[in-house]
C-alpha positions in Angstrom: 15.0 4.5 -16.7 11.6 4.6 -15.1 11.7 5.0 -11.3 8.9 7.4 -10.7 6.3 5.0 -9.3 5.2 1.4 -9.4 1.9 2.8 -10.7 3.7 3.8 -13.9 4.8 0.3 -15.0 2.9 -2.1 -17.3 0.4 -4.7 -16.2 1.9 -8.2 -16.2 1.4 -10.2 -19.5 -0.3 -13.0 -17.5 -2.9 -10.5 -16.3 -3.5 -9.2 -19.7 -4.0 -12.8 -21.0 -6.5 -13.4 -18.2 -8.4 -10.3 -19.1 -8.6 -11.5 -22.8 -9.9 -14.9 -21.6 -12.5 -13.3 -19.3 -13.7 -11.3 -22.3 -15.1 -14.4 -24.0 -18.8 -15.0 -23.8 -21.0 -14.0 -20.9 -20.7 -13.9 -17.1 -23.0 -12.8 -14.3 -22.4 -9.2 -13.1 -21.6 -7.5 -9.8 -19.3 -10.1 -8.4 -21.6 -13.1 -9.1 -19.3 -14.6 -11.7 -17.6 -17.9 -10.9 -14.1 -16.3 -11.0 -15.0 -14.3 -7.9 -15.8 -17.4 -6.0 -12.4 -18.8 -6.9 -10.7 -15.5 -5.9 -12.5 -15.6 -2.5 -11.4 -19.2 -1.9 -7.8 -18.4 -2.9 -7.5 -15.4 -0.6 -9.1 -17.3 2.3 -6.5 -20.1 1.8 -3.6 -17.7 1.5 -4.5 -15.9 4.7 -5.5 -19.1 6.5 -8.8 -17.3 7.2 -11.7 -19.5 6.0 -14.4 -17.1 7.3 -12.9 -14.0 5.7 -15.0 -12.0 3.4 -13.4 -10.6 0.2 -14.6 -7.8 -2.1 -12.9 -6.2 -5.0 -12.6 -2.5 -5.9 -10.6 -0.7 -8.6 -8.5 1.7 -6.4 -6.6 1.7 -3.1 -8.4 4.8 -2.0 -11.8 3.1 -2.4 -10.5 0.0 -0.4 -9.0 2.1 2.4 -11.8 4.6 2.7 -14.7 2.1 2.6 -13.1 -0.2 5.0 -12.3 2.6 7.5 -15.8 3.9 7.1 -17.1 0.6 8.3 -14.8 0.6 11.3 -15.3 4.3 12.3 -18.2 6.3 13.7 -18.4 10.0 12.5 -17.3 11.2 16.0 -14.2 9.0 16.2 -10.5 9.4 15.4 -8.5 7.2 13.1 -5.0 6.8 14.4 -2.3 6.6 11.8 1.3 7.6 10.9 1.9 11.3 10.4 2.9 10.4 6.8 0.4 7.7 6.1 -1.1 7.4 2.6 -4.6 8.1 4.0 -3.1 11.4 5.4 -0.9 12.5 2.5 -2.5 11.1 -0.6 -6.2 10.5 -0.4 -7.6 14.0 -0.5 -9.6 13.4 2.7 -11.4 10.4 1.3 -11.4 8.4 4.6 -12.8 11.4 6.5 -15.4 11.9 3.7 -16.5 8.2 3.6 -16.6 8.0 7.4 -18.9 11.1 7.5 -16.6 13.4 9.3 -14.3 11.2 11.3 -10.8 12.7 11.6 -7.3 11.4 11.4 -5.2 11.5 14.6 -1.5 11.6 13.5 1.1 9.7 15.5 4.8 10.3 15.5 6.4 7.8 13.1 10.2 7.8 12.7 11.0 6.5 9.2 7.2 6.4 8.8 7.0 3.5 11.3 4.5 4.3 14.1 6.2 4.5 17.4 4.4 2.2 19.9 4.9 4.5 22.9 3.7 7.5 20.8 0.6 5.5 19.8 -0.2 4.5 23.3 0.1 8.1 24.5 -2.0 9.5 21.7 -4.8 7.0 22.3 -4.6 7.6 26.1 -5.0 11.3 25.8 -8.1 11.0 23.7 -10.6 11.8 26.4 -13.5 9.4 26.5 -17.1 10.0 27.6 -16.8 13.8 27.2 -19.3 15.1 24.6 -17.1 18.0 23.5 -14.3 15.8 22.1 -13.7 13.2 19.4 -13.7 9.6 20.6 -11.3 6.7 20.0 -11.5 4.8 16.8 -9.5 2.4 14.7 -5.8 2.2 14.1 -4.6 2.2 10.5 -1.1 0.8 9.7 0.6 1.1 6.3 3.2 -1.4 5.1 5.3 -0.8 2.9 5.2 2.7 4.4 5.2 5.9 2.5 8.9 6.2 3.1 9.8 2.7 1.9 10.2 1.1 5.3 8.6 -2.2 6.4 7.3 -3.0 9.9 8.8 -6.1 11.5 6.4 -8.7 12.8 7.3 -7.8 16.3 6.6 -4.1 15.6 3.2 -5.0 14.1 2.4 -7.1 17.1 3.2 -4.2 19.5 0.9 -1.9 17.6 -2.0 -4.3 17.2 -1.6 -5.3 20.9 -2.0 -1.7 21.9 -5.1 -1.3 19.8 -6.5 -4.5 21.4 -5.8 -3.1 24.9 -8.0 -0.1 24.2 -10.6 -2.2 22.4 -9.9 -0.6 19.0 -10.1 -2.3 15.6 -7.1 -2.4 13.2 -7.0 -1.6 9.5 -4.0 -2.4 7.3 -3.2 -0.4 4.2 -1.5 -3.1 2.2 -1.2 -1.4 -1.2 2.3 -2.9 -1.3 1.5 -5.9 1.0 3.3 -8.3 -1.3 6.5 -6.3 -1.2 6.4 -6.1 2.5 5.8 -9.8 2.9 8.6 -10.6 0.5 10.9 -8.4 2.4 10.0 -10.1 5.7 10.0 -13.6 4.4 6.9 -14.4 6.4 3.5 -15.8 5.6 0.4 -13.7 4.9 -1.3 -14.9 8.0 1.6 -13.8 10.2 1.4 -10.3 8.8 -2.3 -9.8 9.6 -2.3 -11.1 13.1 -4.6 -8.8 15.1 -5.8 -7.0 11.9 -9.6 -6.7 11.3 -9.5 -5.6 7.7 -6.9 -5.4 5.0 -6.6 -3.5 1.8 -4.7 -6.1 -0.3 -3.0 -4.3 -3.1 -2.5 -5.4 -6.7 -2.3 -2.3 -8.9 1.2 -1.3 -7.8 2.4 -4.9 -8.4 1.4 -5.7 -11.9 -2.4 -5.5 -12.1 -4.3 -3.2 -14.4 -6.4 -1.8 -11.5 -7.8 -3.9 -8.7 -7.5 -4.1 -4.9 -9.1 -6.6 -2.5 -10.8 -5.6 0.7 -10.2 -8.6 2.9 -12.4 -8.5 6.0 -11.5 -10.7 8.9 -14.2 -9.4 11.2 -17.4 -10.7 9.8 -19.5 -8.0 11.4 -18.0 -5.5 9.0 -18.9 -7.3 5.8 -22.5 -6.3 5.1 -21.8 -2.7 5.8 -18.9 -2.8 3.4 -21.1 -4.2 0.6 -23.5 -1.3 1.1 -20.8 1.3 1.2 -19.1 -0.1 -1.9 -22.4 0.2 -3.8 -23.4 3.6 -2.4 -19.9 5.0 -3.1 -20.0 3.9 -6.7 -17.4 1.2 -6.5 -19.4 -1.9 -7.3 -18.5 -2.8 -10.9 -21.3 -4.2 -13.1 -18.7 -6.0 -15.3 -17.0 -7.3 -12.2 -15.5 -10.3 -14.0 -12.6 -8.0 -15.3 -11.6 -7.3 -11.7 -11.9 -11.0 -10.7 -9.9 -12.0 -13.8 -7.0 -9.8 -12.8 -7.0 -10.9 -9.1 -7.2 -14.6 -10.1 -4.2 -14.3 -12.4 -2.4 -12.4 -9.6 -2.9 -15.2 -7.1 -2.3 -18.1 -9.5 1.1 -19.8 -9.2 2.1 -17.0 -6.7 2.5 -14.3 -9.4 1.9 -11.7 -6.7 4.9 -12.9 -4.8 7.1 -13.4 -7.8 6.3 -9.8 -9.0 7.0 -8.3 -5.6 10.3 -10.2 -5.3 11.3 -8.9 -8.7 10.5 -5.3 -7.7 12.3 -5.6 -4.4 15.4 -7.2 -6.1 15.5 -4.3 -8.6 15.4 -1.8 -5.8 18.1 -3.7 -3.9 20.3 -3.5 -7.0 19.6 0.2 -7.3 20.2 0.8 -3.6 23.4 -1.2 -3.7 24.7 1.0 -6.5 23.7 4.2 -4.8 25.6 3.2 -1.6 28.8 3.2 -3.7 28.4 6.8 -4.7 29.7 9.2 -2.1 27.5 12.1 -3.0 24.3 10.1 -2.4 22.7 10.0 1.1 19.9 7.7 2.1 17.0 9.4 4.0 15.3 6.2 5.1 16.2 2.5 5.2 15.2 1.0 1.8 13.4 -2.1 3.0 11.4 -3.0 -0.1 10.9 -1.3 -3.5 11.0 2.4 -2.6 14.2 4.5 -2.0 14.4 8.0 -0.6 17.8 9.6 -1.1 19.3 13.0 -1.8 22.1 14.0 -4.2 23.2 17.2 -5.9 20.7 19.2 -8.0 23.1 19.1 -11.0 22.8 15.3 -11.0 19.0 15.5 -10.9 19.1 17.7 -14.0 21.6 15.4 -15.8 19.5 12.3 -15.1 16.3 14.0 -16.3 18.0 15.3 -19.5 19.1 11.7 -20.2 15.5 10.5 -19.9 15.3 9.2 -16.4 11.9 9.5 -14.7 11.8 9.8 -11.0 10.5 12.3 -8.4 12.7 15.3 -7.5 11.3 16.4 -4.2 12.5 19.9 -4.3 13.2 22.8 -6.6 15.5 22.2 -9.5 16.4 25.9 -9.6 19.4 26.8 -7.6 23.1 25.9 -6.9 24.0 22.7 -8.7 26.0 21.3 -5.8 23.0 21.6 -3.3 21.5 18.2 -2.3 17.9 17.7 -3.4 15.7 14.8 -2.2 14.6 12.1 -4.7 12.1 9.3 -4.6 12.9 6.2 -6.6 10.5 3.3 -7.0 11.0 -0.1 -8.8 8.2 -2.2 -10.1 8.2 -5.8 -11.3 9.3 -4.8 -14.8 12.4 -2.8 -13.8 15.5 -4.0 -15.7 19.1 -4.3 -14.6 20.1 -2.4 -17.8 18.1 0.6 -16.9 19.2 0.5 -13.3 22.9 0.3 -14.3 22.5 3.2 -16.8 20.9 5.4 -14.1 23.8 4.6 -11.7 26.3 5.3 -14.5 24.9 8.7 -15.2 24.6 9.6 -11.5 28.2 8.5 -10.8 29.4 10.9 -13.5 
């Protein structure tokens, strides 16, 4: 019963097989291997972006931070949700990589940036005054940190506002595949108006690789330099390429995301039938936020369930405590049903 994180699950067997194959013989280093050429071509085709530049790094923090650093001057603000991953979970890395740029947090009900709040926050960033920070890029996360997914119309509103103010747009797509599977759209539709994307793989069955997909060619050379200078250019790069190529082959990335989303839907459906469970945010993809009595948290943990209890486990048993439940591609119906059985009591 593993629902702590999609980071905690195994790599997909096809990915491991691809790594074993890549380990045969010799290949040029630093992204010069033939597999990287194939990955670049595949991603360009998937996003219908023949001019896109594609680079691989091992972590989402590296992808987000290096991309945002290319899009931001040190005296600019990065507009993002008040619960964005770059705000809550990256230890100030975007600010660090961007040499002192700061995050400007925008009100985001259910972690979805409110367009009116975004417009107002950008508008009140005074321009041309030396005493204040200046306007910089917008960063959008989908799937959000609360498990919600932006509709295409919502994304269009946000990117449209950024364009009105002449600001570039970054998308944190650590769970891009899960969001796309939930929307039932194409990759190209999701990145309309986006200048650079962190295209995630680690949370969706890879051992550890993310793609920085750059739609604005002016950012590409600086990203290469920042990747190297930041220590994120792998010498044995073929092992990153092998993972990403396996991920893209025969739509494994979409298949894995659909499996994770379906597992979460099964879990959410069961939770909805239990009166003592209350959802905190709509479960659009593979993440569920809910609350239920502390005593049930303790019973589940004692039975071996792994998930995040977002509150103290000391106190009255009947008091509701928040929980975060995440499904990855490997989640099984058996484990889900067992979790629900224990919770139901």
